[in-house]
C-alpha positions in Angstrom: 161.5 -14.1 124.0 159.6 -14.3 120.6 160.7 -15.4 117.7 159.1 -15.2 114.0 159.7 -17.6 111.2 158.3 -17.7 107.2 157.4 -20.9 106.5 156.3 -21.8 103.1 153.1 -23.9 102.8 154.0 -26.9 101.0 156.6 -27.4 103.9 153.9 -26.5 106.4 151.7 -28.8 105.2 154.0 -31.7 105.0 154.9 -31.1 108.4 151.0 -31.2 109.7 150.7 -34.3 108.2 153.2 -36.0 109.5 152.1 -34.9 112.9 150.7 -38.0 115.3 146.4 -38.3 115.6 146.4 -36.7 118.9 148.9 -33.9 117.8 146.6 -33.3 114.9 143.4 -33.1 117.1 145.3 -30.2 119.5 146.3 -28.3 116.2 142.6 -28.7 114.8 141.1 -27.9 118.2 143.3 -24.5 118.2 142.3 -23.5 114.8 138.9 -24.1 115.9 139.2 -21.9 118.8 140.2 -19.0 116.7 137.9 -19.7 114.4 134.8 -19.2 117.1 136.5 -16.2 118.4 135.7 -14.6 115.0 132.9 -15.7 115.2 131.7 -14.6 118.2 133.0 -11.1 117.5 131.2 -10.8 114.3 128.2 -11.7 115.8 128.7 -9.1 119.2 129.4 -6.6 116.5 125.6 -7.3 114.2 123.8 -7.7 117.5 125.3 -3.8 118.7 124.7 -2.5 114.7 121.1 -4.1 114.9 120.4 -3.2 118.3 117.7 -0.5 119.3 118.4 2.9 118.7 117.0 5.8 120.6 114.5 8.5 119.1 115.1 11.7 119.2 112.2 12.7 121.6 113.5 9.9 123.6 117.2 11.7 124.2 115.1 15.0 125.1 113.5 13.3 127.6 117.3 11.3 128.9 118.7 15.5 129.0 115.6 16.7 130.9 115.5 14.1 133.3 119.5 14.5 134.0 119.4 18.1 134.4 116.6 17.4 136.5 118.7 15.2 138.7 121.2 17.3 138.5 120.0 20.5 139.9 117.9 18.1 142.9 121.7 17.0 143.7 123.0 20.6 143.9 119.8 21.8 145.8 120.5 18.9 148.4 
């Protein structure tokens, strides 16, 4: 069962300040994990956008090779 509660920021800050050092460390680690996921996703998207791109000539060669393979399979 999931329950959502809206807590004003100041109240949340007060609760965080009352945590023990080990609890704060756990909270900090948990928040940092979320940031790492966002950075990794952003890096992956950037990698995809800046990745290699086929030229029209290369695409035409690939299409011809596919047709050739397809024809070879139907003959076998």
